N, C-alpha and C positions, 0 to 999 in steps of 0.2 A: 615208748610206744612200739609195739611189735606187730607188724603187718605180714600176714602169711597168705600165700596163694597156693592152695592144694588142688592141683590139676584144674585150676580155675580157667574158665573160658575168657577169651579176649573180649574187651568191650565192644569190638567191632563184630565179633561172633559171626564170621562169614563161613559158610560150609565149604569145605575143600573136598574135591573128588579124589578118592584113593583107589588104587588097583586091588588092594588086599580085600578080598571078599569076607575074610574072617572078622574084619573090623566094621563091616557094614558098608553100604554104598557111600556114606559121607561121614566126615568127622569135623571137628571144630578147631579153630585157632585157640591156642592157649594164651593166657594173659602174658603180655610182653612181646608177642609175635606181630603185633600191629603197632605202627608208629604212634598211634593215638592213645596207647595204653600208658598212662602217666599218673604219678602221684605228686600233687602239688602240696607244699608244706612251708610254713614260716614259723620261726620261733620254737622249733621242736628240738629238744635235746634227746640224745640217746635213741634216735629212730633206728629201727632195724626192719629191713624188708627182705623177705625170703620167698622164693618160689619152689614148690615141691612137684616132683613127677613120680608117680607110683610110690609115694611114701618117702622118697629120698630128696634131699636138698639139691636143687639144680643151680639156683643162683642165690647169692647171699651178699648183703651189703649193710653197712651202718652209716649213719649220718648225724651230724650235730651242727646246728646253725652257727655256733661260734667257731668251731673248727673249720667250717666251710668258708669262713671269712666274712660273716655278716657284721656290718658296722653301722652305727647310727649316722645318718646323713641328713643335715638340716633338721626338719621337724619329724623326720621318720626315724623311729627307733630300730635297733638292730633286729628286734623280734618281728619287724614288719618286712624284712627282706625275704623275698619269695624264692624258693628253690623247687626243682622238679627232679624226681627220680624216675628213670625209665630204663629200658633195655636198649643198649647201644652195642651192636656187634657182639651179641650174646653175652654181654656183661651188664650188670646193674650199675648205673652211673648216676650220680647226683650233680646237678649243674645249677648255677644261679640264673634266675629268670631276669631278663633285661627289663628295665623300665621303658615306657613308651618313648621317652626322649633319647634313650641310648642307641636306638636303631638307625639314627641318622636319616638318610634318604630312603631307607628300605622300609616298606610298609609291612607291619607285623601281621596284619590280618586278625582273624578271630582268636587264634591260639597264641598264647605268650611265647616268645622266642628266647632261646639261650644264646650266649656268645658264640658257641660252636656253630649253631644254625645260622647266625648272622654272618660269620666268616664264610660259610658254605654258599650263602646267597650272594655275598659280595664277590666271591670268586666266580660264581656262575654268571653274574652280571658282567664281570670283566671279560670272561670268555666270549659271551655273546657280543659285546662291543668290539672285541678284537676280530671275531669272525665277520662281523658286519663291516668293519673297516676294510677287511681283506676283500670282501665281495664288492664293496662300493668302488674299489679301484677299477674294476671292469665294467660296473653297471652305470656309474654316473659319467655321462659324456655330454658334450654340447657340440653344436655345429657352428661353423663360421658363417659369416653373412651370406656366403655363396651356397651354403647348404652342404658343403663338403668338409673334408679334413676333420674327422672326429677327434676331439681332444679331451683328455681327462683333466678336469679342473679340480684341483685339490681343495680350493676354498668352498666349492659347492658341497663337499662332504660334510663340512661343519654345519651346514644349514639343514641337513636331512635329520628328521626326527628319529632318533635311535630307538625310541620306544614302540615303533610300529611293529606289527606282527611279521617277524622275519625268522626263518628257520635258523636254529643254532646248529652249526655243523661241527662235528668232532671227527676229524680225519675223513673217512669215507662214509660215515653214517650220520643221519640227522638226529636231532634230539628225540623226535618221536620214535625212531627206530631203536635208539638206545634204551629208551624207557620201556618199550615193548619187550626187549630182550631181558632187561633187568626184572621186569614183572614176571616173566617166565621162569627166571632163575629163582626168584623168591618163592614161587609156587612149588617148584620141585624141591627146594630146600625145606619148605614147611612140611611137605609130604614126607620127606626123609626124616625129619624130626619126629613126626607122628609115628612112623614105622619103628624108629629107634626106641621111643618110649614104650612101645608095645612089645619090645623084645624081638622084633622081626628084623634082625641085623642085616641079613642078606638083601632083603627088600630095601632097606635104608641105603645100603651101599649102591644099589642100582639107581635109586632116586638122586643120591648125591652125585653120582657119576653123570647122570642126565643134566643136573644143574651145572656141573663143570663143563659139559659139552656145550650147553647154552652160553656159558661165559666165554667160550672160545670164539663166539661170534661177535664179541665186543671189539671195537677198534683198538683197544689197548692190549690185545692179546700178544702182539709182538714184543712189547715191553715186558710182559709177564714171562713169556718164554725165554727171553734173553736173561732176565733176572734169575730164573730157576736154573738155567744152563751154567751159570757161574758157580753155583753152590756156595756162594759167599754170604754169610750172615752180616748185614750192615744196617743201613737205615730202612725203615718200612717203605715199601713201594706204594705210591699212590695208584689206586685202581678205581675203575668205574663200578666195580662190585668187589667186596672183600672175599676173594677166593680162599684166603687162609682159614676163614671160618668153616667153609664147607670141607676143606682138606682135613682140618682138625676133627670135624664130626665124623668123616669117613674113617679117619684113623682110629677113632674110638670103636667104630663098628668092627674093623679088622682085628682090634685087640680082643673084642668079645668073642670072635670066631676063631681066635688062635692064629691068625695070619700076621705074625709079628713083623716080618720083613716089609710087608705092604703097609702096615701101621707105621713103621719107622719111616718109610719113604714119604707118606702123607704128612706125618708130623714134622719131618725135616723140611719139606717144601713149605709148610705153613710158617715155620720159623724163618725161612729165607724171605718170604713175602712180608712178614711182620714179626720181628723178634719180640715186640712188646706184647703180642697176643699170647698170654701165658698158657692157654689150653693147648696150643700147638706144641710148645716146648715141653709141657708136662707129659703129653702123650708120646712124644719122642722119647722122653726119659723112661716111661713105662714100657715102651717097646724094647728099648735097649736092655732093661732089667729082665724082661721076659726071655730075651735071647741070651742071657747070661753074661752080658757085657756090662758088668757092674760099675767099673771105673767110669766108663763113658756115660752110663746112666746117672751116676752121681753128679757128673759135670752138668748134664742137662737139667736134672732136678734142682741143682743148686742155682742155676740161672732162673728157673721158674720161681724158686723161693725168693730170690732177690727182687723179682717183680711183685710177688705177693707174699710177703714174709709172714702174714697171719693165716695163710691158707693151711688148714689142718691136714687136708689130703696130701698136699705136696710135702709137708713136714714128715708125715708118717711114711710116705713112699721113699723119701730121702733117707730116713733112719733105717728102713728095712734094707735098702740097697747097701748102705754102709755096713750093716750086720752081715749081709751075704758076702760082701767083698772080704771082710775080716775072716769069715769062716773059710772062704776059698783060699786065702793066703795062708791061714794056719794049716789047712789040709795039705797044701803044697809043701810046707816046711816039714811036716811030719813024714811025708813020703820022700 
């Protein structure tokens, strides 16, 4: 089964306003840019899903229910295990869908939930409860029989219903404030993607920069700044929004315009924030290659190939860099 999306609109199909008058006053979300763009499947072997932009492959993945770990359980055959393929952080990912009983105390709602989404919800619930406990230390008080001497009573906290509507606080921002900022970032990022696919790379850079400026308003900005200042590639940094995706996208724009040093900076920053995000590492390698730093380019591209060994673009870029390094070394020996 081969499913292809050629410049296909998102199922949500929400108009997005763009500044570029050459593209008209509005444009549309592409398939995969909305969280509800999903492909549910069960018992499918050799499934391939691809998205195309302007005739070129943008995202590509394969899936097989047996390789994905589908097994018969009770009366249910392996072919009945349900999976979902969707775009997660600019990558096509296939995940197993949880059965209703797998979600424990978390209500799944109308849309089936994956294990990753369950973990995210459980973490969010835990953060809410921790924030609530912290607030209740100051809010829950009783008076003595004379009406004075306010005392915090720890046992009273256990009796409070934690499911009441209470603001979730993350550092200095409320949940609503964070969601508003994230929504604005998504909007600018989507517009940047539209500009990029239209070949308007300078406009895309502006929009991606605006998205990063919005991300600087999130309360985790100090952690991000500190991480980038170290220039150390280690474990991925947990973020309220995946800035490495935007940095990688902007790096691609700089490469298109020949601004190789800026492309290298964005690609390197993307790698620091999330070394597992292959596009950032790949674009770092391309920038190094364009700057004639072939040995460093080979190192970066080899890292990218280790993450995605079947990626043909990475393989070709690595081979090309090795050829150029060999040519350069031979030229030096001849002189």
